[in-house]
C-alpha positions as CSV (number, residue, x, y, z in Angstrom):
1,M,-6.5,-24.9,10.3
2,A,-8.1,-25.4,6.9
3,K,-5.4,-24.7,4.2
4,L,-2.4,-24.0,6.7
5,E,-2.4,-27.0,8.8
6,G,0.8,-27.9,10.8
7,I,2.9,-25.3,9.3
8,E,5.1,-23.7,12.0
9,P,5.2,-21.6,14.3
10,V,0.9,-22.9,14.5
11,K,-0.1,-20.3,16.5
12,V,1.1,-18.0,14.1
13,F,-0.5,-19.6,11.0
14,R,-3.4,-19.9,12.9
15,F,-4.0,-16.4,14.1
16,F,-3.2,-15.6,10.3
17,E,-5.7,-18.1,8.6
18,E,-8.2,-17.1,11.0
19,L,-7.8,-13.5,9.8
20,A,-7.9,-14.1,6.6
21,G,-11.2,-15.5,6.9
22,I,-12.6,-12.1,8.0
23,P,-13.3,-9.0,5.4
24,H,-10.7,-6.5,6.7
25,G,-10.0,-3.7,3.4
26,S,-9.6,-0.3,4.4
27,G,-12.5,1.1,5.3
28,N,-14.4,-2.2,6.2
29,T,-12.6,-3.3,9.7
30,K,-15.3,-3.3,12.2
31,E,-15.8,-7.2,12.4
32,I,-11.8,-8.1,12.7
33,S,-11.7,-5.3,15.6
34,D,-14.6,-6.9,16.6
35,Y,-12.5,-10.4,16.7
36,L,-9.5,-8.6,18.2
37,V,-11.8,-7.6,21.1
38,R,-13.4,-11.1,21.3
39,F,-10.1,-12.7,21.9
40,A,-8.8,-10.2,24.4
41,K,-11.8,-11.1,26.1
42,A,-11.5,-14.9,25.8
43,R,-8.1,-14.3,27.9
44,G,-9.2,-12.0,30.5
45,L,-6.7,-9.2,29.0
46,R,-7.3,-5.5,29.4
47,Y,-8.4,-4.2,26.4
48,I,-9.5,-0.7,24.5
49,Q,-11.8,-0.1,21.8
50,D,-12.1,3.3,20.0
51,S,-15.0,4.8,18.1
52,N,-12.7,4.1,14.7
53,N,-12.4,0.6,15.7
54,N,-8.4,0.6,16.6
55,V,-7.7,-1.7,19.3
56,I,-5.1,-2.0,22.1
57,I,-4.9,-5.1,23.9
58,F,-2.5,-5.1,27.6
59,Q,-0.5,-7.7,29.1
60,E,1.6,-8.2,32.1
61,G,4.8,-9.0,32.0
62,T,5.9,-12.7,32.8
63,P,7.4,-13.6,36.1
64,G,10.5,-12.2,36.1
65,Y,10.0,-9.2,33.6
66,E,7.5,-7.5,36.1
67,N,9.6,-4.1,36.0
68,A,11.1,-4.5,32.6
69,P,10.6,-1.5,30.1
70,V,7.0,-1.8,28.5
71,V,6.9,-2.7,24.8
72,I,4.7,-2.1,22.2
73,L,3.8,-4.4,19.6
74,Q,2.1,-2.4,16.5
75,G,0.7,-3.3,13.1
76,H,-2.5,-2.6,11.1
77,M,-5.5,-4.8,10.6
78,D,-6.5,-3.5,7.4
79,M,-5.4,-5.0,3.8
80,V,-5.4,-3.5,0.1
81,C,-8.0,-5.3,-1.7
82,E,-6.7,-5.9,-5.4
83,K,-8.3,-9.2,-7.5
84,K,-7.6,-10.5,-11.1
85,P,-9.7,-9.3,-13.4
86,G,-12.7,-11.1,-14.1
87,S,-12.5,-13.0,-10.3
88,L,-15.9,-12.8,-8.6
89,H,-14.7,-12.2,-5.2
90,D,-16.6,-9.7,-3.1
91,F,-14.1,-8.3,-0.5
92,T,-16.5,-6.8,1.4
93,K,-18.0,-9.8,2.5
94,D,-16.0,-13.1,1.4
95,G,-12.9,-14.6,3.3
96,L,-9.6,-14.5,1.1
97,K,-9.2,-18.1,-0.4
98,L,-5.1,-19.6,0.9
99,Q,-3.3,-21.7,-0.4
100,A,0.0,-23.2,0.1
101,E,2.8,-24.2,-2.2
102,G,6.6,-24.9,-1.2
103,D,7.5,-22.4,1.1
104,F,4.8,-19.8,-0.3
105,I,1.6,-19.2,1.4
106,S,-1.0,-17.2,-1.0
107,A,-4.3,-16.2,-1.7
108,K,-6.4,-17.3,-5.1
109,D,-7.2,-14.6,-7.3
110,T,-6.5,-11.8,-4.5
111,T,-4.1,-9.8,-2.3
112,L,-3.1,-12.3,0.3
113,G,-3.4,-9.5,3.5
114,A,0.0,-10.6,5.1
115,D,0.6,-6.9,4.9
116,D,-0.1,-6.4,7.6
117,G,-2.0,-9.6,8.7
118,I,1.2,-11.3,9.5
119,A,2.4,-8.8,12.1
120,V,-1.3,-9.1,13.7
121,A,-1.1,-12.7,13.8
122,Y,2.4,-13.2,15.4
123,A,1.2,-10.5,18.5
124,L,-2.1,-12.7,19.1
125,A,0.6,-15.5,19.1
126,V,2.3,-13.8,21.9
127,L,-0.2,-12.8,24.1
128,D,-1.6,-16.3,23.5
129,D,1.3,-18.1,24.9
130,D,1.8,-18.3,28.2
131,K,5.2,-20.0,28.4
132,L,6.8,-17.1,26.2
133,P,9.0,-14.9,28.5
134,H,8.5,-11.1,27.9
135,P,7.8,-7.6,29.3
136,P,4.9,-6.2,29.9
137,L,3.5,-5.7,26.4
138,E,0.6,-3.1,24.5
139,V,-0.4,-4.2,21.6
140,V,-1.8,-2.0,19.1
141,V,-3.5,-3.0,16.0
142,T,-4.7,-0.2,14.2
143,V,-7.0,0.6,11.1
144,D,-6.7,1.9,7.4
145,E,-3.1,2.3,6.9
146,E,-3.4,1.4,3.5
147,I,-5.1,4.4,3.0
148,G,-3.4,7.1,4.9
149,L,-2.4,6.1,8.4
150,L,-5.7,7.3,9.3
151,G,-5.8,4.7,12.7
152,A,-2.5,5.5,14.1
153,G,-3.3,9.2,13.4
154,S,-6.8,9.3,15.0
155,L,-5.4,7.2,17.9
156,D,-4.9,8.4,21.5
157,A,-1.8,7.5,22.6
158,S,-2.1,8.5,26.2
159,P,-2.8,5.1,27.5
160,L,0.4,4.0,26.3
161,K,3.0,3.3,28.7
162,G,5.9,1.9,26.2
163,K,9.0,4.0,24.8
164,L,9.9,0.7,23.2
165,L,8.1,-0.4,19.6
166,L,8.5,-3.4,17.8
167,N,6.4,-2.3,14.5
168,L,6.2,-5.5,12.0
169,D,4.9,-4.0,9.1
170,S,8.3,-4.5,6.8
171,E,8.4,-7.0,4.0
172,E,12.7,-7.9,4.3
173,E,13.1,-10.3,6.5
174,S,17.2,-9.4,6.7
175,C,16.0,-5.6,7.0
176,L,15.9,-3.4,10.3
177,W,14.2,-0.1,9.1
178,V,14.8,2.7,11.2
179,G,13.1,5.6,9.5
180,C,10.8,6.5,7.1
181,A,9.1,9.1,4.5
182,G,6.6,11.2,5.3
183,G,3.4,11.6,2.9
184,L,-0.3,12.5,1.9
185,T,-3.0,11.7,-0.9
186,A,-3.3,14.3,-3.1
187,V,-6.8,14.4,-4.6
188,S,-7.7,16.1,-7.7
189,R,-11.3,17.5,-8.8
190,I,-11.6,18.8,-12.1
191,P,-14.8,19.7,-13.5
192,V,-15.5,18.7,-17.2
193,R,-18.3,19.0,-19.7
194,Y,-19.5,16.7,-22.2
195,I,-21.5,17.1,-25.5
196,E,-23.8,14.1,-27.2
197,E,-21.6,12.1,-30.0
198,A,-23.4,9.2,-32.0
199,N,-20.2,7.6,-34.1
200,H,-18.1,4.4,-33.7
201,R,-17.1,3.4,-30.2
202,Y,-13.4,1.6,-29.5
203,G,-12.6,0.5,-25.8
204,V,-8.8,1.0,-25.1
205,K,-7.0,-0.7,-22.8
206,I,-3.4,-0.5,-21.2
207,H,-3.0,-3.7,-19.5
208,G,-0.5,-6.1,-18.6
209,L,1.4,-4.1,-16.3
210,C,3.8,-5.2,-13.1
211,G,2.1,-2.8,-10.8
212,G,3.6,-2.6,-7.0
213,H,3.4,-0.7,-3.7
214,S,4.1,3.1,-4.9
215,G,6.3,3.4,-2.1
216,A,8.1,0.3,-1.3
217,E,8.6,-0.5,-5.3
218,I,8.8,3.1,-6.9
219,D,12.1,2.5,-7.7
220,K,11.4,-0.8,-9.8
221,I,11.0,1.3,-13.1
222,R,7.5,0.1,-13.4
223,A,4.7,1.9,-15.7
224,N,2.0,3.5,-14.7
225,A,-0.7,2.5,-16.7
226,V,-2.9,5.8,-16.3
227,I,0.2,8.0,-17.1
228,L,0.7,5.8,-19.9
229,M,-3.0,6.0,-20.7
230,G,-2.5,10.0,-21.4
231,R,0.5,9.6,-23.1
232,F,-2.1,7.5,-25.2
233,L,-4.4,10.0,-25.9
234,F,-2.1,12.6,-26.1
235,E,-0.2,11.1,-29.2
236,L,-3.5,10.0,-30.6
237,R,-4.4,13.0,-31.8
238,E,-1.4,13.3,-34.0
239,H,-3.3,11.1,-36.2
240,V,-6.5,10.4,-35.6
241,G,-9.9,12.6,-34.4
242,Y,-11.5,11.1,-31.3
243,L,-13.8,11.7,-29.0
244,L,-13.4,10.5,-25.3
245,S,-16.8,9.4,-23.1
246,E,-15.2,7.4,-20.6
247,L,-11.7,7.1,-18.5
248,K,-10.4,5.5,-15.5
249,G,-7.5,3.6,-14.1
250,G,-6.2,2.3,-10.6
251,Q,-7.7,0.8,-7.8
252,K,-5.7,2.7,-4.8
253,D,-3.5,5.5,-4.5
254,N,-0.7,3.5,-3.1
255,A,-0.4,1.1,-5.9
256,I,1.1,1.1,-8.7
257,P,-1.7,1.2,-11.2
258,R,-1.8,-2.2,-13.5
259,E,-4.8,-1.4,-15.9
260,A,-6.4,1.6,-17.5
261,S,-9.1,1.7,-20.1
262,A,-11.1,4.7,-22.1
263,L,-13.6,4.8,-24.6
264,L,-13.1,6.6,-27.4
265,M,-15.9,7.7,-30.2
266,L,-14.2,8.1,-33.8
267,S,-15.2,7.8,-37.7
268,E,-14.8,4.1,-39.1
269,E,-12.9,5.4,-41.4
270,E,-10.4,6.2,-38.6
271,E,-9.9,3.1,-37.3
272,E,-7.4,1.7,-38.9
273,R,-5.3,4.4,-37.8
274,L,-6.5,3.9,-34.0
275,F,-5.0,0.5,-34.3
276,E,-2.0,1.2,-36.0
277,A,-1.2,3.3,-33.6
278,A,-2.2,1.1,-30.3
279,A,0.1,-1.2,-32.0
280,G,2.9,1.0,-31.9
281,F,2.5,2.3,-28.8
282,Q,2.6,-1.1,-27.6
283,E,5.8,-1.7,-29.4
284,A,7.3,1.1,-28.0
285,L,6.7,0.8,-24.7
286,R,7.9,-2.5,-24.2
287,K,10.9,-1.1,-25.4
288,E,11.0,1.8,-23.4
289,Y,10.4,-1.1,-20.1
290,A,12.4,-3.6,-21.2
291,G,13.8,-6.1,-18.1
292,T,11.3,-4.2,-15.5
293,D,7.8,-4.1,-17.3
294,E,7.9,-6.1,-20.9
295,G,4.3,-7.2,-20.5
296,I,2.8,-3.5,-20.8
297,T,-0.3,-4.5,-23.8
298,V,-2.2,-2.0,-25.5
299,T,-5.5,-3.7,-27.0
300,V,-8.3,-1.9,-28.7
301,E,-11.9,-3.6,-29.3
302,R,-14.9,-2.4,-31.5
303,L,-18.1,-1.4,-29.6
304,G,-20.1,-0.5,-32.3
305,M,-22.1,2.4,-33.4
306,G,-23.6,4.4,-30.4
307,T,-24.6,7.5,-29.0
308,E,-22.7,8.6,-26.0
309,P,-22.3,11.4,-23.9
310,A,-18.1,12.5,-24.8
311,L,-15.8,15.3,-23.3
312,H,-16.5,18.7,-24.7
313,P,-13.1,19.7,-27.0
314,G,-11.8,22.3,-24.3
315,S,-12.7,19.4,-21.5
316,L,-10.4,17.2,-22.8
317,E,-7.6,19.7,-23.6
318,K,-8.1,19.7,-19.5
319,V,-7.8,16.0,-19.1
320,I,-4.4,15.4,-21.1
321,F,-2.7,18.5,-19.6
322,Y,-3.3,17.5,-16.6
323,L,-2.0,13.7,-17.4
324,M,0.9,14.7,-19.3
325,H,1.9,17.3,-16.5
326,I,1.1,15.4,-12.9
327,P,4.6,15.0,-11.0
328,N,4.8,11.1,-11.0
329,G,7.7,8.9,-10.1
330,I,10.9,9.2,-8.6
331,L,11.3,13.1,-8.6
332,K,14.5,12.8,-6.4
333,M,17.2,10.3,-4.6
334,S,18.5,11.1,-1.4
335,G,22.1,13.0,-0.7
336,T,23.0,10.9,2.2
337,I,21.7,8.0,2.0
338,P,22.7,5.6,-0.7
339,G,20.4,4.0,-3.0
340,L,17.3,5.5,-1.0
341,V,14.5,7.3,-2.8
342,E,13.3,10.7,-1.2
343,S,10.6,12.2,-2.5
344,S,8.0,10.5,-5.3
345,T,4.4,10.5,-6.5
346,N,2.1,8.1,-7.6
347,L,-0.7,8.6,-9.6
348,G,-2.6,5.9,-8.1
349,I,-6.6,6.1,-9.0
350,L,-7.8,8.2,-12.0
351,E,-11.7,8.4,-13.0
352,L,-13.7,10.4,-15.2
353,T,-17.3,11.1,-13.7
354,P,-20.4,13.1,-15.4
355,N,-19.3,16.1,-13.8
356,E,-15.4,15.5,-13.1
357,L,-12.3,14.2,-13.6
358,R,-11.1,13.0,-10.1
359,A,-7.7,11.7,-9.4
360,S,-6.1,11.0,-6.5
361,S,-1.4,10.4,-6.0
362,S,0.3,9.0,-2.8
363,V,2.4,11.7,-2.4
364,R,5.7,10.9,-0.4
365,S,8.9,12.3,1.1
366,S,11.5,11.5,4.1
367,V,11.9,15.4,3.8
368,K,9.0,17.7,5.0
369,S,9.7,20.4,2.5
370,G,10.1,17.8,-0.4
371,K,6.8,16.8,0.4
372,T,4.8,19.8,0.5
373,A,6.5,20.7,-2.9
374,I,5.4,18.1,-4.9
375,A,1.8,18.6,-3.1
376,E,2.2,22.4,-4.1
377,R,2.8,21.1,-7.6
378,I,-0.1,19.1,-8.0
379,Q,-1.9,21.6,-6.1
380,Y,-1.1,24.2,-8.4
381,L,-1.5,22.1,-11.6
382,T,-5.4,21.4,-10.5
383,E,-6.2,25.1,-9.6
384,F,-4.8,26.2,-13.2
385,L,-7.2,24.0,-14.4
386,G,-9.7,25.5,-12.6
387,G,-10.0,22.2,-10.5
388,D,-10.3,21.8,-6.6
389,Y,-7.5,20.4,-4.6
390,E,-7.1,18.7,-1.3
391,A,-4.7,16.9,0.5
392,E,-6.0,14.1,2.6
393,G,-4.3,11.9,5.8
394,E,-1.0,13.5,5.6
395,Y,1.6,12.0,7.9
396,P,5.1,12.9,9.4
397,A,8.2,11.1,8.4
398,W,9.9,8.9,11.0
399,E,13.3,10.5,11.2
400,Y,16.6,8.2,11.7
401,R,17.5,8.2,15.5
402,Q,21.2,8.3,15.9
403,D,21.1,7.0,19.3
404,S,18.9,3.4,19.9
405,P,19.4,1.1,22.4
406,L,16.9,-0.8,20.9
407,R,18.3,-0.9,17.8
408,E,21.4,-2.1,19.4
409,L,19.8,-4.6,21.1
410,M,18.1,-6.3,17.8
411,V,21.3,-6.1,15.8
412,Q,23.2,-8.4,18.6
413,V,20.2,-10.8,18.3
414,Y,19.9,-10.8,15.3
415,K,23.7,-11.4,14.2
416,D,23.8,-14.0,17.3
417,L,20.8,-16.5,16.0
418,F,21.3,-15.6,12.5
419,Q,25.4,-15.7,12.2
420,K,25.1,-12.3,10.2
421,E,24.4,-8.8,10.1
422,P,21.2,-7.1,9.4
423,Q,20.8,-4.3,7.1
424,V,20.2,-1.2,9.7
425,K,18.2,0.9,6.4
426,A,15.1,3.6,5.8
427,V,12.5,2.9,3.7
428,H,10.4,4.8,1.2
429,A,6.8,4.1,2.6
430,G,4.8,5.7,5.2
431,L,5.0,3.4,8.5
432,E,3.1,4.3,11.3
433,C,6.0,4.6,13.3
434,G,6.4,8.2,12.2
435,L,2.8,9.2,13.9
436,F,4.3,7.1,16.9
437,F,6.9,9.0,17.1
438,E,5.3,12.4,16.9
439,K,2.6,10.8,19.2
440,I,5.4,9.3,22.2
441,P,8.1,11.8,23.5
442,G,11.4,9.8,23.8
443,L,9.8,6.4,21.8
444,D,12.7,4.0,20.4
445,C,11.5,2.1,17.6
446,I,12.1,-0.4,14.8
447,S,10.2,-2.2,12.2
448,F,11.2,-5.6,10.8
449,G,8.9,-8.6,9.4
450,P,9.4,-11.8,7.4
451,D,9.7,-11.5,3.5
452,I,6.8,-11.0,1.7
453,F,6.9,-10.6,-1.8
454,D,4.5,-8.6,-4.3
455,I,2.4,-6.8,-1.9
456,H,-0.7,-5.0,-3.0
457,T,-0.6,-7.2,-6.1
458,T,-2.5,-10.4,-6.7
459,E,0.7,-12.0,-6.7
460,E,1.4,-11.2,-2.8
461,H,3.1,-14.6,-1.3
462,L,4.5,-14.5,2.3
463,S,7.4,-17.1,2.8
464,I,6.8,-20.0,5.2
465,S,10.3,-20.2,6.6
466,S,11.1,-16.3,7.0
467,T,8.0,-16.4,8.9
468,K,9.4,-18.5,11.2
469,R,12.9,-17.4,11.3
470,V,11.1,-13.7,12.1
471,W,8.9,-15.6,15.1
472,E,12.1,-16.7,16.8
473,Y,13.5,-13.9,16.8
474,L,10.7,-12.0,17.5
475,C,10.2,-14.4,20.8
476,T,14.6,-14.1,21.3
477,V,14.1,-9.9,21.4
478,L,11.3,-10.2,23.3
479,E,13.0,-12.4,26.3
480,R,16.3,-10.0,26.2
481,I,14.2,-6.9,27.2
482,R,15.0,-7.1,31.0
């Protein structure tokens, strides 16, 4: 290990560093899938690698555990790829540059991929440890979780014998997750027309936002840069006669957009009003998001005279109408579980192309009818504006199980190790547990993991001490499943 040498537990961090050295963004998982196959072959373990690059590795129980119930260890191999503005990192070919400082591990200028690389590292460390007592294991590592749980959705679960599943895709050490939201990706494509325009050009950028995971952090009252840009364009029309040439924002539908940009064309005489409007908008937003997203910045850059294709006024109206009416953020809180977001949506990607406005929203709800209702609102809005709607990557909710021997065992182990009760909670984020719960009748599953902060952002960092405690916890749970 270069950066994580000697950090305990050594095997976990050794495997994590090896995984981080392999490009593994969503949709680019063949290389890391092959790495897992090589790991299994080198240890003589039976494995399955399917056509989508999902991998299952099988290991017999250790002596005394031959007849123990089979346990599924599960995580995903893909990561969200975000980088800081100006970074030259290429996620398709560059490994991550890990750095350790104090109790935390992060990656230079990029997301860390501890979501969910640390789960894979835990599983490999278990398989690699011939002294660790454990039941028969089925390690399932899926692809493309971050773009709609696609790997878990496509996985053939028939080879799996386990009825106990430990999902290692959670980011709060003190919590055992026992339910999650279902979701889908709502994609809108709205045709637009352009006209040639010669005028002064101005780049408008909304940036400096916190961003974050659109499920786990949707309740943090953080702003969405794309939605804010829609508001700015709407309000600006009262002060400035402009045309819109370019518009884009966000990189992942499951990440709250931190930036959005637009290219406007207007007369030089209206320049001062544009700058004034941007300054006033920034001031208003910083007051509006005081305490949660105070770094919101609105900048305007002079780009000089030029000729550009700009949206026909009718198409501009459609774009602004869409942005002002698309549902976004928390839509309903749970009436039965205090503090749980029940339904939400996040407009994560928006791009104006030569032919259409393309928008992608992550829709979540722990109630199936709620998820359907949100999707239908987006579909109706899209089709009202003459566009086409498509739902992608739909996955079911993981409903709370009243009778769970696995939950009882894991609560007791936690109390024994740490002398305190864990929090037993449901999460407003998509977990693959819902799909496995649907595929495997009678499945009893729990999701847990170490403390990971600011996931899906370039500030993502993993607690070393928490990783060590969760390793001890995982090993003890496996030891007690007889």
